[in-house]
C-alpha positions in Angstrom: 119.1 47.5 129.8 115.6 46.2 129.9 114.4 49.3 131.5 116.3 51.3 128.8 114.5 49.5 126.0 111.1 50.0 127.4 111.9 53.7 127.6 113.0 54.0 124.1 109.4 51.9 123.1 107.6 54.4 125.1 109.2 57.4 123.8 109.0 56.3 120.1 105.4 55.5 120.6 104.6 58.9 122.2 106.6 60.5 119.3 104.3 58.7 116.8 101.3 59.8 118.8 102.0 63.3 118.9 103.2 63.1 115.0 99.6 61.9 114.3 98.0 64.7 116.5 100.2 67.4 114.5 99.4 65.7 111.0 95.8 65.4 111.9 95.6 69.2 113.0 97.6 70.2 109.9 94.9 68.2 107.9 92.0 70.0 109.3 93.0 73.4 108.2 93.1 72.2 104.7 89.4 71.9 104.9 86.9 74.7 105.2 83.4 72.8 105.1 81.7 72.0 108.3 80.3 68.4 108.0 76.7 67.5 108.3 74.7 64.7 107.9 73.4 64.6 104.2 73.0 61.0 103.1 75.0 58.0 102.1 76.1 58.9 98.6 78.1 61.7 99.7 81.3 63.2 97.7 84.4 63.7 97.7 85.8 60.2 98.3 89.2 58.6 98.6 89.4 56.4 95.5 91.4 53.1 96.3 94.5 52.7 94.5 93.6 49.5 92.9 90.5 48.9 91.2 89.6 45.8 89.4 86.2 46.3 88.1 86.2 47.9 84.9 83.1 49.1 83.2 82.5 50.6 79.5 80.4 53.7 80.0 78.9 55.2 76.6 80.4 59.0 76.6 80.7 61.0 73.7 82.1 64.8 74.5 81.1 67.8 71.8 83.1 70.3 73.3 83.8 73.7 71.4 86.0 76.6 72.2 84.7 79.1 74.7 85.0 82.9 75.0 86.7 83.8 78.3 84.6 84.8 80.9 85.7 84.2 84.7 84.0 84.9 87.6 85.6 85.5 91.3 82.7 84.2 93.7 85.2 84.3 96.5 85.1 80.7 97.5 86.2 79.6 94.2 87.4 80.8 90.7 84.8 79.7 88.0 85.0 79.8 84.1 81.5 80.4 82.9 81.3 78.1 79.5 79.8 79.6 76.2 76.4 77.6 75.2 76.8 74.9 73.0 79.1 72.3 74.5 78.1 69.1 76.4 78.4 65.5 76.5 76.3 62.4 75.7 76.5 59.8 78.9 74.5 56.7 78.2 72.4 58.1 75.8 71.1 61.4 77.7 72.5 64.9 76.9 74.4 66.9 79.4 75.3 70.7 78.9 78.5 72.1 79.8 77.8 75.1 82.2 81.2 75.8 83.8 84.2 74.7 85.7 85.7 76.0 88.9 88.8 75.1 91.1 89.3 73.5 94.7 92.6 73.5 96.8 93.4 71.4 98.0 92.2 68.4 95.9 88.5 67.5 97.0 89.1 63.9 95.5 92.1 61.6 96.6 93.7 58.8 94.5 95.3 56.1 96.7 95.0 58.2 99.6 97.2 60.9 97.7 95.8 64.4 98.2 96.7 66.7 95.4 97.3 70.6 95.5 94.5 71.8 93.1 91.3 70.1 91.4 89.3 71.3 88.9 85.4 70.3 88.3 83.8 70.4 84.8 80.0 70.7 85.7 77.4 69.7 83.3 73.9 69.6 84.0 70.9 67.0 82.4 69.4 68.6 79.4 65.4 68.7 79.6 65.6 66.9 83.2 62.0 65.9 84.0 62.9 65.8 87.6 62.6 68.2 90.2 66.4 67.9 91.3 69.2 69.1 89.0 71.1 66.0 87.5 74.8 66.2 87.0 77.7 64.9 85.3 81.2 66.5 86.9 84.5 65.6 85.8 87.2 65.8 88.2 90.6 66.8 86.9 93.7 66.6 89.4 96.6 68.6 89.4 100.5 68.2 90.6 102.9 70.8 91.1 104.9 71.0 87.9 105.0 73.1 84.6 102.7 76.3 84.1 99.9 75.1 82.8 98.7 77.3 79.4 95.0 76.9 80.2 95.1 78.2 83.7 97.4 80.8 82.7 94.5 82.6 80.8 92.4 82.4 83.8 94.7 83.7 86.3 95.7 86.5 83.9 92.2 87.8 83.9 90.9 87.5 87.5 88.4 90.1 88.3 87.9 91.4 92.2 85.7 89.2 94.4 82.0 89.3 93.2 82.7 90.4 90.0 83.1 88.8 86.3 85.4 89.7 83.5 84.8 88.7 79.9 87.1 89.0 76.9 86.1 88.0 73.6 89.6 88.1 72.1 90.7 84.9 74.4 89.2 81.7 73.9 89.4 78.2 76.0 88.8 75.0 74.8 88.2 72.1 77.6 88.7 69.6 74.9 92.5 70.1 75.9 92.2 68.2 78.7 91.2 65.2 77.2 92.6 62.6 74.8 91.9 59.0 73.8 93.9 57.4 76.3 92.2 59.0 79.4 91.3 56.3 81.8 89.1 57.3 84.3 87.3 56.4 87.5 83.4 56.5 88.0 80.8 56.4 91.0 77.6 57.8 92.0 77.8 60.6 94.5 76.7 64.5 95.4 77.7 67.9 95.2 80.6 68.8 97.3 78.9 72.2 98.7 75.7 72.8 100.2 73.1 71.5 99.4 75.0 68.2 98.9 72.4 67.0 96.3 73.2 63.1 95.6 72.8 63.6 91.9 76.0 63.6 90.6 77.6 61.3 88.1 81.4 61.8 89.0 84.1 60.9 86.8 87.6 61.3 87.9 90.5 61.6 85.3 93.3 59.2 86.1 95.6 61.2 84.3 97.4 64.1 86.6 98.2 67.3 85.1 100.5 69.6 85.9 100.3 73.5 87.3 103.2 75.5 88.5 103.8 76.2 92.1 103.0 79.9 91.5 99.8 79.3 89.6 98.6 76.4 92.6 99.7 79.2 95.0 97.7 82.1 93.2 94.4 80.0 93.2 94.8 79.3 97.0 95.4 83.0 97.6 92.1 83.8 95.6 89.9 81.0 96.9 91.5 79.9 100.3 91.2 76.3 101.2 88.0 75.3 100.0 88.0 71.6 99.7 85.5 69.3 101.6 86.5 66.1 103.5 86.7 63.1 101.9 83.3 61.1 103.0 82.5 57.4 103.4 82.4 54.9 100.5 79.5 53.1 102.0 79.6 50.3 99.9 79.4 52.3 96.3 80.7 50.7 93.2 83.7 52.6 91.9 84.8 51.2 88.5 87.7 52.2 86.3 86.8 53.1 82.7 89.2 54.2 79.3 88.8 56.0 76.3 87.1 59.5 77.5 
């Protein structure tokens, strides 16, 4: 009986080992960008499930409607936002430039990967520095109901390398925000080359919905274009409210 018990334990251990290898290989297939040494404040990260430190950041949104302008860049789908929208972050003005998508999500929340992530990109107005300063808002999506904003974009996708504009269709990115939006904040980098560490990251705590067909369509257009999570390296991650 003792020998049988040992065999059972060994079999179970080997099963777990091979399962871990299999899972690791599947995870590797989700990410397309090779890893290089770029610094100590790289993005994306796995945001811990429990964060006790609260921070009151001074953020004011000023988002107007934008006429539809969608670019198919091959590696991502990008919506080019009309000039005039932006936000004030700790008394600095940032202009809303564009938002684009990643499948699967780049940021993880409590070690959970979501099927889709949208990045809303802002750049510092009148930047005195040589490198561009950013505020990027990450919005995570889970599979659920069809998203009406995403539908407008997916219904107007141009061929790869092209941009389509439609003056008769408008989108308001403000529809993704309300007075009860908790969000996570940390300082990091761009998630594509040159991986510049000049990004103030805001990741919304609310998870939005997109249909299976919408998520599949984004993935078919962009492929798996997410970057691996990066080491936190002691960076402060805070939770905030009211964006």
